[in-house]
N, C-alpha and C positions, 0 to 999 in steps of 0.2 A: 322448519327444516333448515332454512338459511341460517338461523341462529345456532343450530347444532353444528353445522358445518364450520361456521365462524369460530365457535368455541373450540372445535377440534383442531382447526388450523392454528389458533393462538396457542393451544397446548403444545402442539408439535414444534412450533417456532420457539417457544420458551424452553422446551426440553433440549432442542438442538443447541441453543445458546448456552444453556447451563453445562451441557456436555463439553462444548468447546472451551468454556472458561475453566472447567476442571482440568483439561489437558494443558492449557497454556497460561492459566492465571489471567491477570489483567494485562492485556497487550498495550493498553493506552493508560497514561498517567495524567489525570486532570490537574494534578498539582505541579507537574513539571514546568520548568521554564523552557518552553519549546525553543525560543530564540537562542538561548545559551546551548541547549543540547544540539540544535541544528548546526551551530557554529562549530561545536566539537566534532560532529559528524563530517562537516566540510573539511576540517583540518585533517582528520583521519583519511578522508577520501583523497585529499591532495598528497598526503604522505605515501599513500598506497597506489596512486595512479587509478583511482576509481571515481565514480560519480556517486551521488546520494539519491537513494530511492525513498521518498517519503510516502508511506501508506497512511493516508488520512482517513480517520474514522473514529470509532469509539467503542467502549466496552459494551455498549447497548446494541451493537450492530452485528447480527449473525453472519452477514456476508463478509464482514471484515475478518471474522474468525475463519470463515470458509477459505478466504483467499490465503490467509496465513498458513492454514493447515495444508492447503493445496501445494504451496511452495515447499513447506517443510517435508512433505511426504514424497515429492518427486525429486529423486536424486539429481537428475540432470538440471532441472530448473533451480534447485537449491544451490548447486555448484555454480551455475551461471550467476546467480545473485551474489553469492559469496565472492566470486572472482572479480566482479565488475561494479558492485555497489556496496555502499554502507547503508543498511536498511534501518529506517527509523519510523516508528509508529507515532504519527502526529495526531494528537487528541482533538476531537471536536465533540463537545458535550454541553449539556445545560450548565454544568459546573464551570467549564472553561472552553469557550468557543475559539480561543486563539485568533481573535478577529484580525489583529495586526498581521500575523503570519499569513493567514488566508488572503488578506487584501494584498500583501506583498507578492504573492504568487498568482494573482489574477483571479481570485474567487473560485477556486476549483470545486468548492462544495456545490456549485451549480449543477454538477453531474450526479450528485448523490454520493453514497459511500459504499464501499471504500472507493477512494479516488487516488490515483497514483500521480505523484509529482516527481519528475526527474530533474535534478540539479547537476550542473557540472561542478568541478572541484572548487570553483570560485563563488558558487552560490547562484549562478545565473540559471533561471528556469529554462530548461530545454524542451520539456514536454509535459503536458497534462493528459493522463489517460483515464477516460471514463471506463471503469472496470466492467460496466454492464456490456460493453462491446467485446469483452473477453469471455463472456459466459456462454455456456451451452447446456441446455436443460436445467437441472438443478445444481449445477456446479460450474467450473471453469473449463474452457477448452485449452488443452495442453499446447496445441500448435499455435493458437493465437497468443497465448502468454509467452511462449518461447520466442516467437517472431517479434513481439513487441519489445521484450527485454533485450534481445539481440540487436534490434534496430536502433536502440537508444543507449547502447553500451559505449564506453570510451573508444574501443577499437573501431566500431562502426562509424563514429564521428571524427576519427582521426584522419587528417589529410593524407597521411602516409599510406593508409589503406587503399587509396585511389591513385597513387602515383605509380608510374611504370618502373 
């Protein structure tokens, strides 16, 4: 009986991942030079007055696709991300673990995947978010995600927001 349940679970897991990949293709590029692409994201963020939101994970990760889908389908959260962040999908896979990048940002993979890393426009790590803390049931909690993104936005961290 346990084997049947395990097989059923693995089938559902595989099906969900395949469906997500059909919708978005490969979110993560194992061949990418993440350092160069993050530098480009930082330049864009500086030019636009934004921060960089690194969503670390891999094409093997169903929860990475769930998080991406969650943001894409919620208009308010998607607008919040677009207004405040340059969003980059940082690959972690057996083909390319981007070990130098993950070491540079304090080994965020310790939280599992996806993990969110927020950088200011200069590349300083501001926050690492364990995405499991944003979950609710079999998905993500809208209020938790909104509150987290708002709390780590450029406006929230601007001294001007707290002056009289």
